[in-house]
N, C-alpha and C positions, 0 to 999 in steps of 0.2 A: 257360459258354462259355470263359472265360479259362483255367480249370483244364484243360478238355479240350484246348485249344490247346497249353498247356505240356506236357501228357502226350504229345500227338502229336509235338511237336518233340523232346522228350527221348528218346522211344522210337524215333525214326527212326535208320536206319543212319548217317546223316551226323553224328549227335550222340552216338555211342557213347563217344567219348573225353571228353565233357563231365564235369567233376568238380564244378563250382560254377555256381550261378546267382546273379547279384547284381542288386539293384534299389534305387533310392532311393525312400523313401516318407515322406510327411509324417506327423507324430504323430497327426493327426486322421483319416487315411485308414485307418480300421479294415478296410474291405473288402479293400484291397490287402494289408494286414498279414495278414489271415486267409487270403488266397489263398496267400501264400508259406509260412505256417505249415502249411497243409494240404499243400502240395507237399512239404515236409520230412517230414511224417508218411507221405504216400503212398509216398515213395521210401526210407523208413526211414533217414533221415539227419538231420544236425544243422542248426540254424539259429542264426545269431548276428546281432546288430545293434549298431551303434554310430553316434554322431553323425558325419555326413559333410559336409553343407553347412550352415553356420551361417546364421542369418537375415540377418546383416549383409552377406552377399555378394550378396543379391538386391536389385534396385532397388525403391525404395518401402518401405512398412512393412507390406504386406499378405501377403507370402509367408512361410510357416512355414519353419523349418529342415527339413532332410531327413535321415533316418536311412538308413544303408546296411544292407540285409538280405542276408545271404550264406547260401544254402542249399547244403549239400554237405559232402563230406569223406570219401570220394568218394560220389557219388550211386550208389545200388544199382539197377541195371536188372533 
């Protein structure tokens, strides 16, 4: 469902100038990581990730760090 939604949005006329899609994802959220990796494959573009939000900025001890995933460069429609 999420993949279909992203495709629908990115293929719409309103999003034709979109070149990048960014999301922050925790290291253990493999489903979201896979979703954005698939998006990069489907649109024949690159994906990069880097540390973005460190664990120490979140209150308490239970939240993981979050990595930024960037799909694009530019996205091929």
